[in-house]
C-alpha positions as CSV (number, residue, x, y, z in Angstrom):
1,M,171.1,-19.8,-219.4
2,S,170.8,-20.9,-215.9
3,V,167.5,-21.7,-214.5
4,S,166.1,-19.8,-211.5
5,L,165.1,-22.0,-208.5
6,L,164.3,-19.1,-206.0
7,E,163.0,-15.8,-206.6
8,V,162.1,-13.3,-204.0
9,E,160.1,-10.5,-205.1
10,S,159.9,-7.1,-203.3
11,L,159.8,-8.9,-199.9
12,G,159.1,-7.1,-196.9
13,W,158.4,-7.9,-193.1
14,N,157.4,-5.8,-190.4
15,V,156.6,-6.3,-186.8
16,D,154.5,-3.9,-184.6
17,Q,154.4,-1.5,-187.7
18,K,158.3,-1.5,-187.5
19,D,159.9,-2.5,-190.9
20,I,162.5,-5.2,-190.4
21,L,163.0,-6.0,-193.9
22,R,162.3,-3.6,-196.9
23,D,161.7,-4.2,-200.7
24,I,164.1,-7.2,-201.1
25,S,164.4,-8.7,-204.4
26,F,166.9,-11.3,-205.8
27,G,167.1,-14.8,-207.5
28,I,169.2,-17.8,-207.1
29,A,170.0,-20.0,-209.9
30,E,169.7,-23.8,-209.5
31,G,173.0,-25.2,-208.3
32,E,174.3,-21.8,-206.9
33,F,175.9,-21.3,-203.8
34,V,175.1,-18.0,-202.7
35,G,176.3,-16.2,-199.4
36,L,174.5,-13.7,-197.3
37,I,176.6,-11.1,-195.6
38,G,176.2,-8.1,-193.4
39,P,176.6,-6.6,-189.9
40,N,174.9,-7.8,-186.9
41,G,171.2,-6.6,-187.1
42,A,171.3,-6.2,-190.8
43,G,168.4,-8.6,-191.2
44,K,170.1,-11.8,-192.4
45,S,168.3,-14.3,-190.2
46,S,165.0,-12.5,-190.5
47,L,165.2,-13.0,-194.3
48,M,166.2,-16.4,-194.0
49,R,163.1,-17.0,-191.5
50,C,160.9,-15.7,-194.4
51,L,162.3,-18.3,-196.9
52,Y,161.7,-21.3,-194.5
53,R,158.3,-20.4,-193.5
54,V,158.8,-18.9,-189.8
55,N,158.3,-15.2,-190.5
56,R,155.4,-14.7,-193.1
57,P,156.4,-11.6,-195.2
58,T,154.0,-8.6,-194.9
59,A,154.9,-7.8,-198.5
60,G,156.0,-9.5,-201.5
61,R,156.5,-13.2,-202.6
62,V,158.9,-16.0,-202.3
63,L,158.7,-18.5,-205.1
64,L,160.4,-21.7,-205.3
65,K,160.4,-23.2,-209.0
66,G,157.5,-20.8,-209.7
67,A,155.4,-21.8,-206.7
68,D,154.7,-19.5,-203.9
69,I,156.0,-21.2,-200.8
70,W,153.5,-19.7,-198.6
71,R,150.4,-21.3,-200.7
72,Q,152.2,-24.8,-200.0
73,S,151.8,-26.9,-197.0
74,A,154.4,-27.2,-194.5
75,K,155.2,-30.8,-195.6
76,E,155.3,-30.1,-199.2
77,S,157.8,-27.2,-198.4
78,A,160.0,-29.3,-196.0
79,K,160.4,-32.0,-199.0
80,R,162.1,-29.3,-201.1
81,T,163.8,-27.0,-198.5
82,A,166.2,-28.1,-195.6
83,V,167.6,-25.8,-193.0
84,I,170.6,-25.7,-190.8
85,L,170.5,-23.2,-188.1
86,Q,173.3,-21.6,-185.8
87,E,171.8,-23.4,-182.7
88,A,170.2,-26.6,-182.4
89,G,167.9,-27.5,-179.7
90,D,168.5,-30.8,-177.5
91,H,165.7,-32.7,-179.5
92,F,164.2,-34.3,-176.5
93,G,166.9,-37.0,-175.7
94,L,167.1,-38.2,-179.3
95,T,170.3,-40.0,-180.5
96,V,172.4,-38.8,-183.3
97,R,171.1,-41.5,-185.5
98,E,167.5,-40.7,-184.8
99,I,168.2,-37.2,-185.5
100,V,169.7,-37.9,-188.9
101,A,166.8,-40.2,-189.6
102,L,164.5,-37.4,-189.2
103,G,165.6,-36.1,-192.6
104,L,163.3,-38.9,-194.0
105,T,160.2,-37.5,-192.3
106,P,158.9,-35.3,-195.0
107,H,158.8,-38.1,-197.7
108,K,157.0,-40.5,-195.4
109,R,153.6,-41.1,-194.1
110,L,152.7,-41.1,-190.4
111,F,154.3,-44.1,-188.8
112,E,155.7,-45.4,-192.0
113,R,158.9,-47.5,-191.0
114,D,162.4,-46.9,-192.6
115,T,163.2,-49.3,-195.6
116,W,166.3,-51.4,-195.7
117,E,167.6,-49.2,-198.2
118,E,166.8,-46.0,-196.2
119,K,168.6,-47.5,-193.3
120,V,171.8,-48.2,-195.6
121,R,171.7,-44.6,-196.7
122,I,171.6,-43.2,-193.2
123,K,174.6,-45.5,-192.2
124,E,176.5,-44.2,-195.2
125,I,175.8,-40.7,-194.4
126,L,176.8,-41.0,-191.0
127,Q,180.1,-42.7,-191.9
128,Q,180.9,-39.8,-194.3
129,N,180.5,-37.1,-192.0
130,D,182.7,-38.8,-189.2
131,L,179.5,-39.5,-187.0
132,Y,179.1,-43.3,-187.2
133,A,181.0,-43.8,-183.9
134,L,178.5,-41.2,-182.1
135,R,175.6,-42.8,-183.7
136,Y,173.9,-44.0,-180.3
137,Q,175.0,-40.9,-178.4
138,R,172.3,-38.4,-177.3
139,F,172.4,-35.2,-179.3
140,S,172.2,-33.2,-176.4
141,Q,175.6,-34.4,-175.1
142,L,177.6,-33.4,-178.3
143,S,179.7,-30.5,-178.7
144,G,178.5,-27.4,-180.9
145,G,180.6,-28.4,-183.7
146,E,179.3,-32.1,-183.7
147,K,175.9,-31.0,-183.4
148,Q,176.4,-28.8,-186.7
149,R,177.6,-31.9,-188.6
150,V,174.8,-34.0,-187.4
151,M,172.3,-31.3,-188.6
152,L,174.1,-31.4,-192.1
153,A,173.9,-35.2,-192.1
154,R,170.1,-34.8,-191.5
155,A,169.9,-32.2,-194.4
156,I,171.7,-34.7,-196.8
157,V,169.1,-37.4,-195.7
158,Q,166.5,-35.1,-196.4
159,Q,167.5,-34.7,-200.3
160,P,166.2,-31.1,-200.8
161,E,166.4,-28.9,-203.8
162,F,167.2,-26.0,-201.8
163,L,169.4,-25.8,-198.5
164,I,169.2,-22.7,-196.2
165,M,172.3,-22.3,-193.6
166,D,172.5,-19.9,-191.0
167,E,176.2,-19.5,-189.9
168,P,176.9,-23.1,-190.7
169,T,180.5,-22.6,-189.4
170,N,180.0,-20.9,-186.4
171,H,180.9,-23.8,-184.0
172,L,183.4,-25.4,-186.1
173,D,187.1,-25.5,-186.1
174,I,189.1,-24.6,-189.0
175,H,189.5,-28.3,-190.4
176,Y,185.5,-28.8,-190.1
177,Q,184.8,-25.4,-191.4
178,I,186.6,-26.2,-194.6
179,S,185.3,-29.8,-194.8
180,V,181.7,-29.0,-194.3
181,L,181.6,-26.3,-197.0
182,R,183.4,-28.5,-199.5
183,K,181.0,-31.2,-198.7
184,V,178.1,-28.8,-199.3
185,K,179.6,-27.8,-202.7
186,T,179.5,-31.4,-203.8
187,L,175.8,-32.1,-203.0
188,G,174.5,-30.5,-206.2
189,V,171.8,-28.6,-204.2
190,T,171.1,-24.7,-204.4
191,V,172.4,-23.2,-201.3
192,L,171.8,-19.9,-199.2
193,A,174.1,-19.5,-196.4
194,S,174.8,-16.5,-194.1
195,F,178.5,-15.7,-193.1
196,H,180.2,-13.7,-190.5
197,D,183.6,-14.9,-191.8
198,L,184.0,-12.9,-195.0
199,N,187.0,-14.8,-196.1
200,L,185.0,-18.2,-196.1
201,A,182.3,-16.3,-198.1
202,A,184.6,-15.2,-200.6
203,A,186.4,-18.6,-201.0
204,F,183.2,-20.8,-201.2
205,C,180.4,-18.5,-202.7
206,D,179.4,-18.1,-206.2
207,R,177.7,-15.0,-205.4
208,L,176.9,-12.7,-202.4
209,L,174.2,-10.7,-201.2
210,V,175.0,-7.8,-199.1
211,M,172.4,-6.6,-196.5
212,E,172.4,-3.4,-194.3
213,Q,169.6,-2.3,-192.0
214,G,166.9,-4.6,-193.5
215,R,167.6,-3.8,-197.1
216,L,169.6,-5.7,-199.9
217,I,172.3,-3.0,-200.7
218,A,174.5,-5.1,-203.1
219,Q,174.7,-8.4,-205.0
220,G,177.1,-10.1,-207.3
221,T,180.1,-12.2,-207.4
222,P,182.8,-12.0,-204.5
223,Q,185.2,-10.1,-206.9
224,A,182.4,-7.7,-207.5
225,V,181.0,-7.3,-204.1
226,M,184.2,-7.4,-201.9
227,N,185.8,-4.1,-202.2
228,E,187.2,-1.9,-199.6
229,D,184.9,1.0,-200.0
230,L,181.7,-1.2,-199.5
231,L,183.3,-3.4,-196.7
232,G,184.5,-0.3,-195.0
233,S,181.2,1.4,-195.0
234,I,178.9,-1.3,-193.9
235,F,181.2,-2.9,-191.4
236,A,182.8,0.3,-190.1
237,T,186.3,-1.0,-190.1
238,C,189.1,-0.6,-192.2
239,A,189.4,-3.5,-194.8
240,I,192.2,-4.4,-197.2
241,V,191.2,-6.5,-200.1
242,D,193.7,-8.4,-202.2
243,K,193.7,-11.7,-204.1
244,H,194.0,-14.9,-202.4
245,P,197.3,-16.7,-203.4
246,L,195.7,-20.2,-203.7
247,H,192.2,-19.7,-205.3
248,G,192.5,-16.3,-206.5
249,N,189.3,-15.1,-204.7
250,P,189.2,-11.8,-202.7
251,R,191.2,-12.0,-199.4
252,I,190.2,-9.5,-196.8
253,S,192.4,-8.3,-194.0
254,Y,191.6,-5.8,-191.4
255,A,193.7,-2.9,-190.3
256,Y,193.9,-2.7,-186.5
257,H,194.6,0.9,-184.9
258,E,195.6,1.7,-181.3
């Protein structure tokens, strides 16, 4: 029986008495790669912000290994949870290597220097993510895709138990979309990632959570969730679902009408 890492219990969040998220409950087992899908405005990013301590829920609880994340310190939470967002700021002129090294911060005391072993680890991760040649370049000068790869490298250095990714492939070309998701699958961490690309979600996720208008309306394997009626209803388009010839997971095509 799989062990639950994350439990979300009856979570709600409102702003100015307007419900943004309502009565959301789900669990994620250790080692699972779970995708979060839904149309724009469904509440995906709002939910994720509740899970990495930006939006404090107005109802319910978020438990990581049984502990309420909102009763922990920010530093303790950062040791266990890493986040990769759609857009990364310029980080005040820091270089690629300096950004990646920030992944060590939750595990170190103030002004504590990196050990030799940590420096070697940073170098290896830069090399593994095709970033070593860019290590002294300013982060602000990178393309969107390069920035995403840097943020993934930082998350790997952080060694989290739980990785949250908000549209992780948004700025990547096809090669790096597949490369990044394959790498994440090999990390051995529990992952929650939001997707606009339903085919990538179907190909890489163990389970899917489907949101609409601030509610969780379906959850299950890609085979269970990716059906034409559900996709047509929430995305207001004609979706045709068949089996992918290579990996056997659902493949989604769209019918366009004049």
